[in-house]
C-alpha positions as CSV (number, residue, x, y, z in Angstrom):
1,X,79.0,117.9,71.4
2,X,78.9,120.8,69.6
3,X,82.1,123.5,69.4
4,X,79.8,126.1,71.3
5,X,79.2,122.9,73.9
6,X,82.9,122.4,74.5
7,X,83.8,125.8,74.4
8,X,81.4,126.4,77.6
9,X,82.5,123.0,79.0
10,X,85.6,124.2,79.2
11,X,85.0,128.1,80.1
12,X,86.3,129.6,83.6
13,X,83.7,131.8,85.5
14,X,84.6,135.2,85.4
15,X,85.7,135.2,89.5
16,X,88.3,132.4,88.9
17,X,89.9,134.0,85.8
18,X,90.1,137.3,87.5
19,X,92.2,135.5,90.7
20,X,94.1,133.5,88.2
21,X,95.3,136.9,86.4
22,X,95.6,138.6,89.7
23,X,93.1,141.5,89.0
24,X,89.7,142.2,89.9
25,X,86.3,141.5,88.1
26,X,85.9,145.0,87.3
27,X,89.1,145.0,85.5
28,X,88.2,141.7,83.1
29,X,84.8,143.6,82.4
30,X,86.4,146.4,81.6
31,X,88.6,144.0,78.9
32,X,85.8,142.0,77.4
33,X,83.9,145.9,75.9
34,X,87.2,146.5,74.9
35,X,88.0,143.6,73.1
36,X,91.3,142.7,74.6
37,X,89.8,139.4,76.3
38,X,86.7,137.4,75.1
39,X,83.7,136.4,76.4
40,X,80.5,134.1,76.7
41,X,77.7,134.0,78.6
42,X,76.9,131.7,81.1
43,X,74.0,129.0,79.8
44,X,70.8,129.5,82.1
45,X,72.1,132.4,84.1
46,X,73.9,135.7,84.6
47,X,77.2,136.5,84.1
48,X,80.1,135.8,82.0
49,X,82.4,133.0,81.0
50,X,86.3,133.0,79.8
51,X,86.9,130.7,77.0
52,X,89.7,128.7,78.1
53,X,92.3,129.4,75.6
54,X,92.6,132.4,76.7
55,X,94.1,131.5,80.5
56,X,97.0,129.2,81.3
57,X,97.4,127.4,84.8
58,X,99.4,130.6,85.8
59,X,97.3,133.0,84.2
60,X,96.8,135.1,80.6
61,X,98.3,134.0,77.7
62,X,100.6,136.3,76.7
63,X,100.1,139.5,74.5
64,X,96.6,138.1,74.8
65,X,94.8,141.2,74.7
66,X,97.3,142.7,72.2
67,X,96.9,139.8,69.9
68,X,92.6,139.7,70.3
69,X,92.6,143.1,69.0
70,X,94.2,142.9,66.2
71,X,91.4,141.8,64.0
72,X,90.0,145.0,63.9
73,X,86.3,143.9,63.7
74,X,84.3,141.5,66.2
75,X,84.8,138.2,66.0
76,X,83.4,135.2,67.8
77,X,84.4,133.2,70.7
78,X,84.0,130.0,69.1
79,X,86.2,131.2,66.2
80,X,88.6,132.3,68.1
81,X,88.4,129.5,70.4
82,X,89.0,127.1,67.0
83,X,91.9,129.8,65.8
84,X,94.3,129.8,69.0
85,X,94.0,126.2,69.6
86,X,94.4,124.7,66.2
87,X,98.3,123.5,64.9
88,X,99.4,125.7,61.9
89,X,102.2,125.1,59.2
90,X,103.0,128.9,59.2
91,X,103.7,128.8,63.3
92,X,106.1,125.5,63.0
93,X,103.3,123.3,63.2
94,X,101.9,124.5,67.0
95,X,99.0,126.8,67.4
96,X,98.8,130.4,68.3
97,X,98.0,129.4,71.8
98,X,101.3,127.6,72.1
99,X,103.3,129.9,70.2
100,X,102.5,132.8,72.6
101,X,102.9,130.3,75.7
102,X,106.3,129.5,74.3
103,X,107.4,133.0,73.8
104,X,107.1,133.4,69.8
105,X,106.4,136.9,68.2
106,X,102.9,138.0,69.2
107,X,103.6,140.4,65.7
108,X,103.2,136.9,63.6
109,X,99.8,136.2,65.5
110,X,98.9,139.7,64.6
111,X,99.4,139.4,60.9
112,X,97.5,136.4,60.8
113,X,94.7,137.7,62.2
114,X,94.3,140.8,60.4
115,X,94.1,139.0,57.6
116,X,91.0,136.8,58.2
């Protein structure tokens, strides 16, 4: 399976992501437009899917919006999915996603992303 297919298979429909995050669908569409949330179009359909790297069981990865905007330029959802899920030596061997969930300093992730 390609990286795109794996990411899409694991993605969450917009309405489900909104419920988990405790906000409206409209609010998530605003965040997608602003670049503080990544989304991909549903294959063969209308609407958005939210790549799962951005979510926890209880809601959103801490500081996600702030960190996503640190790139300062458009980056594909596939590239961000790979970045957030890949362990890094400069993060004590954990992925950026795990780092943020564990309460790690988001400024470190912002710095890494701004240098990509």
